[in-house]
C-alpha positions, 0 to 999 in steps of 0.5 A: 939871025932871030926874028923879033917878038915884042911882049907888051904889058902894063906891070899888073899881076896878069901881065907879069905871069904871062911874061914869065910863061910866054916869053920864057917859052919862046925858043931863043934861037928863033926869036929875040924878045923885047919886053915893053912895059907900057905903063912906063913907056907910054910913048910906045902905046901908038906903036903897040896899037899899030901892031894890032894890040888892043889890050895887054898882055899881048905878044906880037910875033911874026907880024901878028898880035896875040892877046893873052888873057885880059889885063887892061885895054890900051885906052886905059894906059893913055 
């Protein structure tokens, strides 16, 4: 069974490019990737914060949040 990774973004051009590059680069045999658009799924912002996400785009993998570039702070999505 593959480990789960979650890619959080807000739909901005920085986020879309990061999704394309990073999500596609992950080995599908090792990771099952869920993409969460926080602009459309605001009910998951708290979940992202609990996972350590401060801004998007961010990838949470193996229990750690990795911030990719800087699109927008989570506080601006509330």
